[in-house]
PDB file as gemmi writes it, atoms N, CA and C in Angstrom:
CRYST1    1.000    1.000    1.000  90.00  90.00  90.00 P 1                      
ATOM      1  N   MET A   1      -2.342  16.751 -11.596  1.00  0.00           N  
ATOM      2  CA  MET A   1      -1.425  16.455 -11.180  1.00  0.00           C  
ATOM      3  C   MET A   1      -1.459  15.959  -9.590  1.00  0.00           C  
ATOM      4  N   LEU A   2      -1.444  14.690  -9.497  1.00  0.00           N  
ATOM      5  CA  LEU A   2      -1.272  14.372  -8.120  1.00  0.00           C  
ATOM      6  C   LEU A   2       0.239  14.451  -7.703  1.00  0.00           C  
ATOM      7  N   LEU A   3       0.725  15.003  -6.146  1.00  0.00           N  
ATOM      8  CA  LEU A   3       1.772  15.455  -5.588  1.00  0.00           C  
ATOM      9  C   LEU A   3       1.725  14.187  -4.364  1.00  0.00           C  
ATOM     10  N   ILE A   4       2.902  13.591  -4.908  1.00  0.00           N  
ATOM     11  CA  ILE A   4       3.625  12.555  -4.001  1.00  0.00           C  
ATOM     12  C   ILE A   4       4.177  13.110  -3.085  1.00  0.00           C  
ATOM     13  N   LYS A   5       3.957  12.969  -1.830  1.00  0.00           N  
ATOM     14  CA  LYS A   5       5.422  13.264  -0.689  1.00  0.00           C  
ATOM     15  C   LYS A   5       6.248  11.770  -0.437  1.00  0.00           C  
ATOM     16  N   CYS A   6       7.214  11.682  -1.073  1.00  0.00           N  
ATOM     17  CA  CYS A   6       8.595  10.642  -0.847  1.00  0.00           C  
ATOM     18  C   CYS A   6       8.863  10.769   0.703  1.00  0.00           C  
ATOM     19  N   PRO A   7       8.979   9.780   1.299  1.00  0.00           N  
ATOM     20  CA  PRO A   7       9.438   9.707   2.551  1.00  0.00           C  
ATOM     21  C   PRO A   7      10.645  10.012   2.675  1.00  0.00           C  
ATOM     22  N   TRP A   8      11.525   9.833   1.272  1.00  0.00           N  
ATOM     23  CA  TRP A   8      13.142   9.986   1.615  1.00  0.00           C  
ATOM     24  C   TRP A   8      13.238  11.534   0.824  1.00  0.00           C  
ATOM     25  N   CYS A   9      12.695  11.647  -0.352  1.00  0.00           N  
ATOM     26  CA  CYS A   9      12.961  12.934  -1.283  1.00  0.00           C  
ATOM     27  C   CYS A   9      12.304  13.811  -1.327  1.00  0.00           C  
ATOM     28  N   GLY A  10      10.984  13.826   0.022  1.00  0.00           N  
ATOM     29  CA  GLY A  10       9.944  14.767  -0.577  1.00  0.00           C  
ATOM     30  C   GLY A  10       9.114  14.748  -1.593  1.00  0.00           C  
ATOM     31  N   PRO A  11       8.187  15.653  -1.700  1.00  0.00           N  
ATOM     32  CA  PRO A  11       7.123  16.125  -2.619  1.00  0.00           C  
ATOM     33  C   PRO A  11       7.632  15.898  -3.956  1.00  0.00           C  
ATOM     34  N   ARG A  12       6.926  14.419  -4.818  1.00  0.00           N  
ATOM     35  CA  ARG A  12       7.256  14.849  -6.322  1.00  0.00           C  
ATOM     36  C   ARG A  12       6.016  15.233  -6.931  1.00  0.00           C  
ATOM     37  N   ASP A  13       6.053  14.992  -8.179  1.00  0.00           N  
ATOM     38  CA  ASP A  13       4.815  14.510  -9.173  1.00  0.00           C  
ATOM     39  C   ASP A  13       4.974  13.066  -9.710  1.00  0.00           C  
ATOM     40  N   GLU A  14       3.732  12.441  -9.335  1.00  0.00           N  
ATOM     41  CA  GLU A  14       3.153  11.442  -9.414  1.00  0.00           C  
ATOM     42  C   GLU A  14       3.850  11.114 -11.010  1.00  0.00           C  
ATOM     43  N   VAL A  15       4.456  11.072 -11.664  1.00  0.00           N  
ATOM     44  CA  VAL A  15       4.884  10.545 -13.196  1.00  0.00           C  
ATOM     45  C   VAL A  15       6.298   9.651 -12.528  1.00  0.00           C  
ATOM     46  N   GLU A  16       6.513  10.347 -11.772  1.00  0.00           N  
ATOM     47  CA  GLU A  16       8.115   9.500 -10.852  1.00  0.00           C  
ATOM     48  C   GLU A  16       7.475   8.663 -10.332  1.00  0.00           C  
ATOM     49  N   PHE A  17       6.256   8.213  -9.791  1.00  0.00           N  
ATOM     50  CA  PHE A  17       5.856   7.049  -9.040  1.00  0.00           C  
ATOM     51  C   PHE A  17       5.398   5.682 -10.015  1.00  0.00           C  
ATOM     52  N   ARG A  18       5.468   5.017  -9.584  1.00  0.00           N  
ATOM     53  CA  ARG A  18       4.871   3.036  -9.668  1.00  0.00           C  
ATOM     54  C   ARG A  18       4.155   2.602  -8.903  1.00  0.00           C  
ATOM     55  N   TYR A  19       2.984   2.136  -8.723  1.00  0.00           N  
ATOM     56  CA  TYR A  19       2.004   2.045  -7.961  1.00  0.00           C  
ATOM     57  C   TYR A  19       2.014   0.569  -7.590  1.00  0.00           C  
ATOM     58  N   GLY A  20       2.705  -0.089  -6.540  1.00  0.00           N  
ATOM     59  CA  GLY A  20       2.826  -1.461  -6.193  1.00  0.00           C  
ATOM     60  C   GLY A  20       1.976  -2.538  -5.873  1.00  0.00           C  
ATOM     61  N   GLY A  21       0.630  -1.872  -5.750  1.00  0.00           N  
ATOM     62  CA  GLY A  21      -0.267  -3.036  -5.266  1.00  0.00           C  
ATOM     63  C   GLY A  21      -0.652  -2.358  -3.846  1.00  0.00           C  
ATOM     64  N   GLN A  22      -1.769  -3.643  -2.962  1.00  0.00           N  
ATOM     65  CA  GLN A  22      -1.814  -3.244  -1.828  1.00  0.00           C  
ATOM     66  C   GLN A  22      -0.720  -3.803  -0.519  1.00  0.00           C  
ATOM     67  N   ALA A  23      -1.025  -2.756   0.251  1.00  0.00           N  
ATOM     68  CA  ALA A  23       0.113  -3.182   1.403  1.00  0.00           C  
ATOM     69  C   ALA A  23      -0.696  -3.688   1.924  1.00  0.00           C  
ATOM     70  N   HIS A  24       0.340  -4.591   2.929  1.00  0.00           N  
ATOM     71  CA  HIS A  24       0.515  -5.085   4.111  1.00  0.00           C  
ATOM     72  C   HIS A  24      -0.406  -6.498   3.886  1.00  0.00           C  
ATOM     73  N   LEU A  25      -0.143  -7.246   2.975  1.00  0.00           N  
ATOM     74  CA  LEU A  25      -0.578  -8.676   2.484  1.00  0.00           C  
ATOM     75  C   LEU A  25       0.181  -9.447   3.831  1.00  0.00           C  
ATOM     76  N   ALA A  26      -0.413 -10.335   4.181  1.00  0.00           N  
ATOM     77  CA  ALA A  26       0.504 -11.839   4.712  1.00  0.00           C  
ATOM     78  C   ALA A  26       0.311 -12.615   4.265  1.00  0.00           C  
ATOM     79  N   TYR A  27       1.493 -12.848   3.728  1.00  0.00           N  
ATOM     80  CA  TYR A  27       1.372 -14.749   2.796  1.00  0.00           C  
ATOM     81  C   TYR A  27       1.653 -15.953   3.375  1.00  0.00           C  
ATOM     82  N   PRO A  28       1.154 -16.791   2.869  1.00  0.00           N  
ATOM     83  CA  PRO A  28       1.236 -18.023   3.394  1.00  0.00           C  
ATOM     84  C   PRO A  28       2.799 -18.543   3.531  1.00  0.00           C  
ATOM     85  N   PRO A  29       3.062 -18.870   5.008  1.00  0.00           N  
ATOM     86  CA  PRO A  29       4.553 -19.607   5.608  1.00  0.00           C  
ATOM     87  C   PRO A  29       5.205 -20.804   4.442  1.00  0.00           C  
ATOM     88  N   ASP A  30       3.834 -21.654   4.048  1.00  0.00           N  
ATOM     89  CA  ASP A  30       4.304 -22.754   3.074  1.00  0.00           C  
ATOM     90  C   ASP A  30       3.528 -22.495   1.911  1.00  0.00           C  
ATOM     91  N   PRO A  31       3.878 -22.082   1.122  1.00  0.00           N  
ATOM     92  CA  PRO A  31       2.509 -21.672  -0.603  1.00  0.00           C  
ATOM     93  C   PRO A  31       2.616 -23.100  -1.070  1.00  0.00           C  
ATOM     94  N   SER A  32       3.890 -24.350  -0.929  1.00  0.00           N  
ATOM     95  CA  SER A  32       3.818 -25.502  -1.382  1.00  0.00           C  
ATOM     96  C   SER A  32       2.236 -26.476  -0.829  1.00  0.00           C  
ATOM     97  N   ARG A  33       1.526 -26.053   0.355  1.00  0.00           N  
ATOM     98  CA  ARG A  33       0.895 -26.719   0.580  1.00  0.00           C  
ATOM     99  C   ARG A  33      -0.662 -26.331   0.133  1.00  0.00           C  
ATOM    100  N   LEU A  34      -0.322 -25.388  -0.589  1.00  0.00           N  
ATOM    101  CA  LEU A  34      -2.083 -24.963  -0.948  1.00  0.00           C  
ATOM    102  C   LEU A  34      -2.275 -25.165  -2.239  1.00  0.00           C  
ATOM    103  N   THR A  35      -3.668 -25.275  -2.387  1.00  0.00           N  
ATOM    104  CA  THR A  35      -4.196 -25.778  -3.789  1.00  0.00           C  
ATOM    105  C   THR A  35      -3.828 -24.673  -4.774  1.00  0.00           C  
ATOM    106  N   ASP A  36      -3.905 -25.148  -5.892  1.00  0.00           N  
ATOM    107  CA  ASP A  36      -3.704 -24.135  -6.891  1.00  0.00           C  
ATOM    108  C   ASP A  36      -4.910 -23.252  -7.461  1.00  0.00           C  
ATOM    109  N   ALA A  37      -6.273 -23.026  -6.539  1.00  0.00           N  
ATOM    110  CA  ALA A  37      -7.659 -22.142  -6.314  1.00  0.00           C  
ATOM    111  C   ALA A  37      -7.423 -21.480  -4.755  1.00  0.00           C  
ATOM    112  N   GLN A  38      -6.376 -21.994  -3.987  1.00  0.00           N  
ATOM    113  CA  GLN A  38      -5.808 -21.057  -3.228  1.00  0.00           C  
ATOM    114  C   GLN A  38      -4.911 -20.449  -3.009  1.00  0.00           C  
ATOM    115  N   TRP A  39      -4.388 -20.780  -3.833  1.00  0.00           N  
ATOM    116  CA  TRP A  39      -2.697 -20.290  -4.432  1.00  0.00           C  
ATOM    117  C   TRP A  39      -3.618 -18.762  -5.139  1.00  0.00           C  
ATOM    118  N   ALA A  40      -4.119 -18.915  -6.274  1.00  0.00           N  
ATOM    119  CA  ALA A  40      -4.703 -18.153  -6.870  1.00  0.00           C  
ATOM    120  C   ALA A  40      -5.346 -17.281  -6.141  1.00  0.00           C  
ATOM    121  N   HIS A  41      -5.985 -17.321  -5.140  1.00  0.00           N  
ATOM    122  CA  HIS A  41      -6.212 -16.051  -4.076  1.00  0.00           C  
ATOM    123  C   HIS A  41      -5.534 -15.523  -3.395  1.00  0.00           C  
ATOM    124  N   VAL A  42      -4.835 -16.364  -3.130  1.00  0.00           N  
ATOM    125  CA  VAL A  42      -3.370 -15.240  -2.722  1.00  0.00           C  
ATOM    126  C   VAL A  42      -2.849 -14.155  -3.333  1.00  0.00           C  
ATOM    127  N   LEU A  43      -2.844 -14.745  -4.912  1.00  0.00           N  
ATOM    128  CA  LEU A  43      -2.280 -13.729  -5.930  1.00  0.00           C  
ATOM    129  C   LEU A  43      -2.867 -12.945  -6.582  1.00  0.00           C  
ATOM    130  N   TYR A  44      -4.353 -13.233  -6.529  1.00  0.00           N  
ATOM    131  CA  TYR A  44      -5.363 -12.075  -7.787  1.00  0.00           C  
ATOM    132  C   TYR A  44      -6.171 -11.384  -6.831  1.00  0.00           C  
ATOM    133  N   PHE A  45      -6.314 -12.211  -5.817  1.00  0.00           N  
ATOM    134  CA  PHE A  45      -7.973 -11.560  -4.719  1.00  0.00           C  
ATOM    135  C   PHE A  45      -6.985  -9.931  -4.021  1.00  0.00           C  
ATOM    136  N   ARG A  46      -7.928  -9.029  -4.523  1.00  0.00           N  
ATOM    137  CA  ARG A  46      -6.949  -7.959  -3.588  1.00  0.00           C  
ATOM    138  C   ARG A  46      -8.683  -6.883  -2.701  1.00  0.00           C  
ATOM    139  N   ASP A  47      -8.132  -6.583  -1.625  1.00  0.00           N  
ATOM    140  CA  ASP A  47      -9.186  -5.407  -1.462  1.00  0.00           C  
ATOM    141  C   ASP A  47      -9.678  -4.515  -2.162  1.00  0.00           C  
ATOM    142  N   ASN A  48     -10.972  -4.293  -2.280  1.00  0.00           N  
ATOM    143  CA  ASN A  48     -10.979  -3.130  -3.338  1.00  0.00           C  
ATOM    144  C   ASN A  48     -12.232  -2.463  -2.285  1.00  0.00           C  
ATOM    145  N   PRO A  49     -11.702  -1.344  -1.151  1.00  0.00           N  
ATOM    146  CA  PRO A  49     -12.321  -0.299  -0.376  1.00  0.00           C  
ATOM    147  C   PRO A  49     -12.785   1.082  -0.822  1.00  0.00           C  
ATOM    148  N   SER A  50     -14.332   1.274  -0.593  1.00  0.00           N  
ATOM    149  CA  SER A  50     -14.357   2.993  -0.795  1.00  0.00           C  
ATOM    150  C   SER A  50     -13.975   3.765  -0.185  1.00  0.00           C  
ATOM    151  N   GLY A  51     -12.631   4.214  -0.149  1.00  0.00           N  
ATOM    152  CA  GLY A  51     -12.408   5.248   0.895  1.00  0.00           C  
ATOM    153  C   GLY A  51     -10.359   4.879   1.301  1.00  0.00           C  
ATOM    154  N   PRO A  52     -10.295   5.217   2.326  1.00  0.00           N  
ATOM    155  CA  PRO A  52      -8.749   5.068   2.576  1.00  0.00           C  
ATOM    156  C   PRO A  52      -8.360   3.287   2.347  1.00  0.00           C  
ATOM    157  N   CYS A  53      -7.277   3.572   1.759  1.00  0.00           N  
ATOM    158  CA  CYS A  53      -6.462   2.310   1.797  1.00  0.00           C  
ATOM    159  C   CYS A  53      -5.172   2.289   1.561  1.00  0.00           C  
ATOM    160  N   ALA A  54      -4.474   0.836   2.238  1.00  0.00           N  
ATOM    161  CA  ALA A  54      -3.168   0.947   2.529  1.00  0.00           C  
ATOM    162  C   ALA A  54      -2.034   0.393   1.306  1.00  0.00           C  
ATOM    163  N   GLU A  55      -1.407   1.409  -0.039  1.00  0.00           N  
ATOM    164  CA  GLU A  55      -0.934   0.758  -0.804  1.00  0.00           C  
ATOM    165  C   GLU A  55       0.515   1.147  -0.638  1.00  0.00           C  
ATOM    166  N   ARG A  56       1.435   0.011  -1.399  1.00  0.00           N  
ATOM    167  CA  ARG A  56       2.551   0.144  -1.749  1.00  0.00           C  
ATOM    168  C   ARG A  56       2.847   1.065  -2.849  1.00  0.00           C  
ATOM    169  N   TRP A  57       3.947   2.153  -3.068  1.00  0.00           N  
ATOM    170  CA  TRP A  57       4.461   2.481  -4.128  1.00  0.00           C  
ATOM    171  C   TRP A  57       5.912   2.953  -4.552  1.00  0.00           C  
ATOM    172  N   LEU A  58       6.701   3.031  -5.590  1.00  0.00           N  
ATOM    173  CA  LEU A  58       8.054   2.853  -5.876  1.00  0.00           C  
ATOM    174  C   LEU A  58       8.067   3.746  -6.163  1.00  0.00           C  
ATOM    175  N   HIS A  59       9.441   4.978  -5.484  1.00  0.00           N  
ATOM    176  CA  HIS A  59       9.867   6.145  -6.335  1.00  0.00           C  
ATOM    177  C   HIS A  59      11.311   5.855  -7.721  1.00  0.00           C  
ATOM    178  N   VAL A  60      11.138   5.457  -9.165  1.00  0.00           N  
ATOM    179  CA  VAL A  60      11.051   4.610 -10.141  1.00  0.00           C  
ATOM    180  C   VAL A  60      12.325   6.453 -10.390  1.00  0.00           C  
ATOM    181  N   ALA A  61      11.706   7.234 -10.873  1.00  0.00           N  
ATOM    182  CA  ALA A  61      12.412   8.520 -10.553  1.00  0.00           C  
ATOM    183  C   ALA A  61      12.941   9.298  -9.694  1.00  0.00           C  
ATOM    184  N   GLY A  62      13.461   8.899  -8.745  1.00  0.00           N  
ATOM    185  CA  GLY A  62      13.929   9.281  -7.810  1.00  0.00           C  
ATOM    186  C   GLY A  62      14.889   8.529  -6.911  1.00  0.00           C  
ATOM    187  N   CYS A  63      14.426   8.110  -5.883  1.00  0.00           N  
ATOM    188  CA  CYS A  63      15.759   7.586  -4.882  1.00  0.00           C  
ATOM    189  C   CYS A  63      15.144   5.631  -4.913  1.00  0.00           C  
ATOM    190  N   ARG A  64      14.598   5.833  -5.799  1.00  0.00           N  
ATOM    191  CA  ARG A  64      14.399   3.827  -6.195  1.00  0.00           C  
ATOM    192  C   ARG A  64      13.824   3.151  -5.040  1.00  0.00           C  
ATOM    193  N   GLN A  65      13.307   3.954  -4.029  1.00  0.00           N  
ATOM    194  CA  GLN A  65      12.880   3.313  -2.728  1.00  0.00           C  
ATOM    195  C   GLN A  65      11.205   3.152  -3.215  1.00  0.00           C  
ATOM    196  N   TRP A  66      11.567   1.837  -2.009  1.00  0.00           N  
ATOM    197  CA  TRP A  66       9.604   1.470  -1.703  1.00  0.00           C  
ATOM    198  C   TRP A  66       8.854   1.953  -0.539  1.00  0.00           C  
ATOM    199  N   PHE A  67       8.035   2.650  -0.682  1.00  0.00           N  
ATOM    200  CA  PHE A  67       6.773   2.706   0.643  1.00  0.00           C  
ATOM    201  C   PHE A  67       5.570   2.691   0.797  1.00  0.00           C  
ATOM    202  N   ASN A  68       5.068   3.247   2.041  1.00  0.00           N  
ATOM    203  CA  ASN A  68       3.506   2.865   1.928  1.00  0.00           C  
ATOM    204  C   ASN A  68       2.699   4.348   1.850  1.00  0.00           C  
ATOM    205  N   ALA A  69       1.852   3.863   1.250  1.00  0.00           N  
ATOM    206  CA  ALA A  69       0.726   5.393   1.398  1.00  0.00           C  
ATOM    207  C   ALA A  69      -0.515   4.978   1.383  1.00  0.00           C  
ATOM    208  N   VAL A  70      -1.663   6.008   2.422  1.00  0.00           N  
ATOM    209  CA  VAL A  70      -2.630   5.967   2.477  1.00  0.00           C  
ATOM    210  C   VAL A  70      -3.184   6.377   1.272  1.00  0.00           C  
ATOM    211  N   ARG A  71      -4.198   5.894   0.535  1.00  0.00           N  
ATOM    212  CA  ARG A  71      -4.529   7.049  -0.435  1.00  0.00           C  
ATOM    213  C   ARG A  71      -6.126   6.856  -0.383  1.00  0.00           C  
ATOM    214  N   ASP A  72      -7.274   7.516  -0.564  1.00  0.00           N  
ATOM    215  CA  ASP A  72      -8.404   7.167  -0.795  1.00  0.00           C  
ATOM    216  C   ASP A  72      -9.201   6.955  -1.834  1.00  0.00           C  
ATOM    217  N   THR A  73      -9.340   6.205  -2.278  1.00  0.00           N  
ATOM    218  CA  THR A  73     -10.089   5.634  -3.344  1.00  0.00           C  
ATOM    219  C   THR A  73     -11.288   6.458  -4.009  1.00  0.00           C  
ATOM    220  N   VAL A  74     -11.904   6.824  -3.624  1.00  0.00           N  
ATOM    221  CA  VAL A  74     -12.612   8.267  -3.758  1.00  0.00           C  
ATOM    222  C   VAL A  74     -12.623   8.880  -4.605  1.00  0.00           C  
ATOM    223  N   THR A  75     -11.487   9.801  -3.636  1.00  0.00           N  
ATOM    224  CA  THR A  75     -11.087  11.241  -3.627  1.00  0.00           C  
ATOM    225  C   THR A  75      -9.547  11.228  -4.386  1.00  0.00           C  
ATOM    226  N   TYR A  76      -9.144   9.911  -4.303  1.00  0.00           N  
ATOM    227  CA  TYR A  76      -7.679  10.007  -4.946  1.00  0.00           C  
ATOM    228  C   TYR A  76      -6.716  10.813  -4.262  1.00  0.00           C  
ATOM    229  N   GLU A  77      -7.023  11.674  -2.745  1.00  0.00           N  
ATOM    230  CA  GLU A  77      -5.802  11.840  -2.137  1.00  0.00           C  
ATOM    231  C   GLU A  77      -5.451  10.735  -1.139  1.00  0.00           C  
ATOM    232  N   ILE A  78      -4.259  11.296  -0.933  1.00  0.00           N  
ATOM    233  CA  ILE A  78      -2.695  10.872  -0.604  1.00  0.00           C  
ATOM    234  C   ILE A  78      -3.076  11.577   0.828  1.00  0.00           C  
ATOM    235  N   LEU A  79      -3.232  10.372   1.951  1.00  0.00           N  
ATOM    236  CA  LEU A  79      -3.802  10.964   3.552  1.00  0.00           C  
ATOM    237  C   LEU A  79      -2.652  10.944   4.138  1.00  0.00           C  
ATOM    238  N   ALA A  80      -1.812   9.957   3.703  1.00  0.00           N  
ATOM    239  CA  ALA A  80      -0.147  10.135   4.706  1.00  0.00           C  
ATOM    240  C   ALA A  80       0.705   8.429   3.753  1.00  0.00           C  
ATOM    241  N   VAL A  81       1.650   9.099   3.980  1.00  0.00           N  
ATOM    242  CA  VAL A  81       3.140   8.246   3.357  1.00  0.00           C  
ATOM    243  C   VAL A  81       3.713   7.587   4.758  1.00  0.00           C  
ATOM    244  N   TYR A  82       4.337   6.733   4.542  1.00  0.00           N  
ATOM    245  CA  TYR A  82       4.912   5.811   5.550  1.00  0.00           C  
ATOM    246  C   TYR A  82       6.114   5.377   5.265  1.00  0.00           C  
ATOM    247  N   ARG A  83       7.291   4.563   6.085  1.00  0.00           N  
ATOM    248  CA  ARG A  83       8.601   3.300   4.827  1.00  0.00           C  
ATOM    249  C   ARG A  83       7.964   2.700   5.311  1.00  0.00           C  
ATOM    250  N   PRO A  84       8.230   1.529   4.641  1.00  0.00           N  
ATOM    251  CA  PRO A  84       8.563   0.036   5.406  1.00  0.00           C  
ATOM    252  C   PRO A  84       8.616   0.025   6.570  1.00  0.00           C  
ATOM    253  N   GLY A  85       8.669  -0.466   7.396  1.00  0.00           N  
ATOM    254  CA  GLY A  85       8.865  -0.965   8.361  1.00  0.00           C  
ATOM    255  C   GLY A  85       7.605  -0.402   9.512  1.00  0.00           C  
ATOM    256  N   GLU A  86       7.474   0.753   9.375  1.00  0.00           N  
ATOM    257  CA  GLU A  86       6.871   1.584  10.289  1.00  0.00           C  
ATOM    258  C   GLU A  86       5.407   1.135  10.244  1.00  0.00           C  
ATOM    259  N   ALA A  87       4.739   1.731  11.444  1.00  0.00           N  
ATOM    260  CA  ALA A  87       3.145   1.218  11.786  1.00  0.00           C  
ATOM    261  C   ALA A  87       2.557   2.199  10.514  1.00  0.00           C  
ATOM    262  N   ALA A  88       1.293   1.449  10.547  1.00  0.00           N  
ATOM    263  CA  ALA A  88       0.256   2.320   9.595  1.00  0.00           C  
ATOM    264  C   ALA A  88      -0.447   3.698  10.786  1.00  0.00           C  
ATOM    265  N   PRO A  89      -0.638   4.596  10.032  1.00  0.00           N  
ATOM    266  CA  PRO A  89      -1.019   5.756  10.849  1.00  0.00           C  
ATOM    267  C   PRO A  89      -2.609   4.789  10.907  1.00  0.00           C  
ATOM    268  N   PRO A  90      -2.989   5.354  12.508  1.00  0.00           N  
ATOM    269  CA  PRO A  90      -4.456   5.172  12.331  1.00  0.00           C  
ATOM    270  C   PRO A  90      -4.853   6.106  11.927  1.00  0.00           C  
ATOM    271  N   LEU A  91      -6.493   5.872  11.100  1.00  0.00           N  
ATOM    272  CA  LEU A  91      -7.324   6.541  10.617  1.00  0.00           C  
ATOM    273  C   LEU A  91      -9.079   6.199  10.867  1.00  0.00           C  
ATOM    274  N   THR A  92      -8.958   7.632  11.506  1.00  0.00           N  
ATOM    275  CA  THR A  92     -10.900   7.279  11.691  1.00  0.00           C  
ATOM    276  C   THR A  92     -11.694   6.804  10.605  1.00  0.00           C  
ATOM    277  N   GLY A  93     -12.122   5.710  10.407  1.00  0.00           N  
ATOM    278  CA  GLY A  93     -13.459   5.721   9.526  1.00  0.00           C  
ATOM    279  C   GLY A  93     -12.604   5.152   8.333  1.00  0.00           C  
ATOM    280  N   ALA A  94     -11.669   4.633   8.196  1.00  0.00           N  
ATOM    281  CA  ALA A  94     -10.817   3.130   7.870  1.00  0.00           C  
ATOM    282  C   ALA A  94     -11.825   2.340   7.136  1.00  0.00           C  
ATOM    283  N   ALA A  95     -11.542   2.542   5.542  1.00  0.00           N  
ATOM    284  CA  ALA A  95     -12.710   1.217   4.922  1.00  0.00           C  
ATOM    285  C   ALA A  95     -12.085  -0.076   5.632  1.00  0.00           C  
ATOM    286  N   PRO A  96     -12.766  -1.398   5.791  1.00  0.00           N  
ATOM    287  CA  PRO A  96     -11.967  -2.646   5.707  1.00  0.00           C  
ATOM    288  C   PRO A  96     -11.206  -2.288   4.554  1.00  0.00           C  
ATOM    289  N   GLY A  97      -9.950  -3.054   5.038  1.00  0.00           N  
ATOM    290  CA  GLY A  97      -8.988  -3.483   4.079  1.00  0.00           C  
ATOM    291  C   GLY A  97      -7.784  -2.510   3.705  1.00  0.00           C  
ATOM    292  N   GLY A  98      -8.649  -1.430   5.113  1.00  0.00           N  
ATOM    293  CA  GLY A  98      -7.523  -0.504   5.184  1.00  0.00           C  
ATOM    294  C   GLY A  98      -6.870  -0.441   6.302  1.00  0.00           C  
ATOM    295  N   PRO A  99      -5.894   0.806   6.449  1.00  0.00           N  
ATOM    296  CA  PRO A  99      -4.641   0.592   7.201  1.00  0.00           C  
ATOM    297  C   PRO A  99      -4.890   0.386   8.898  1.00  0.00           C  
ATOM    298  N   ARG A 100      -4.113  -0.491   9.780  1.00  0.00           N  
ATOM    299  CA  ARG A 100      -4.320  -0.616  11.076  1.00  0.00           C  
ATOM    300  C   ARG A 100      -3.283  -0.382  11.915  1.00  0.00           C  
ATOM    301  N   ALA A 101      -3.374   0.588  12.673  1.00  0.00           N  
ATOM    302  CA  ALA A 101      -2.400   0.636  13.197  1.00  0.00           C  
ATOM    303  C   ALA A 101      -1.250  -0.576  13.945  1.00  0.00           C  
ATOM    304  N   THR A 102      -2.172  -1.852  14.482  1.00  0.00           N  
ATOM    305  CA  THR A 102      -1.622  -2.869  14.112  1.00  0.00           C  
ATOM    306  C   THR A 102      -0.982  -3.406  13.324  1.00  0.00           C  
ATOM    307  N   ASP A 103      -1.112  -3.338  12.189  1.00  0.00           N  
ATOM    308  CA  ASP A 103      -0.548  -4.117  10.760  1.00  0.00           C  
ATOM    309  C   ASP A 103       1.150  -4.262  10.719  1.00  0.00           C  
ATOM    310  N   ALA A 104       1.555  -5.352  10.512  1.00  0.00           N  
ATOM    311  CA  ALA A 104       3.053  -5.035  10.092  1.00  0.00           C  
ATOM    312  C   ALA A 104       3.078  -4.857   8.806  1.00  0.00           C  
ATOM    313  N   ALA A 105       4.142  -3.594   8.599  1.00  0.00           N  
ATOM    314  CA  ALA A 105       4.416  -2.968   7.710  1.00  0.00           C  
ATOM    315  C   ALA A 105       5.173  -3.750   6.833  1.00  0.00           C  
ATOM    316  N   ARG A 106       4.948  -3.880   5.590  1.00  0.00           N  
ATOM    317  CA  ARG A 106       5.675  -4.736   4.696  1.00  0.00           C  
ATOM    318  C   ARG A 106       6.404  -3.563   3.602  1.00  0.00           C  
TER     319      ARG A 106                                                      
END                                                                             
């Protein structure tokens, strides 16, 4: 069983959480100007790195707060957790699409 450290509640069992997708996505300011193909790309195309990746998680069985986690997609290990609005932790060797300290937290 995976132990996930909620930034508000502390370490909890993985069954208390729900995956919320890739973190730090930039959405277009005016989606109505996009073609259907461009909008589909915004909605459905995500990075699929082998290694560290920033993800959104929801603590559904606890505080019901969203937070970001850096998870290694190879080992499934959670390397860091941080609250929305905080900078992603810099990780050496982060895969493309992984967190960078300059990313705006979502």
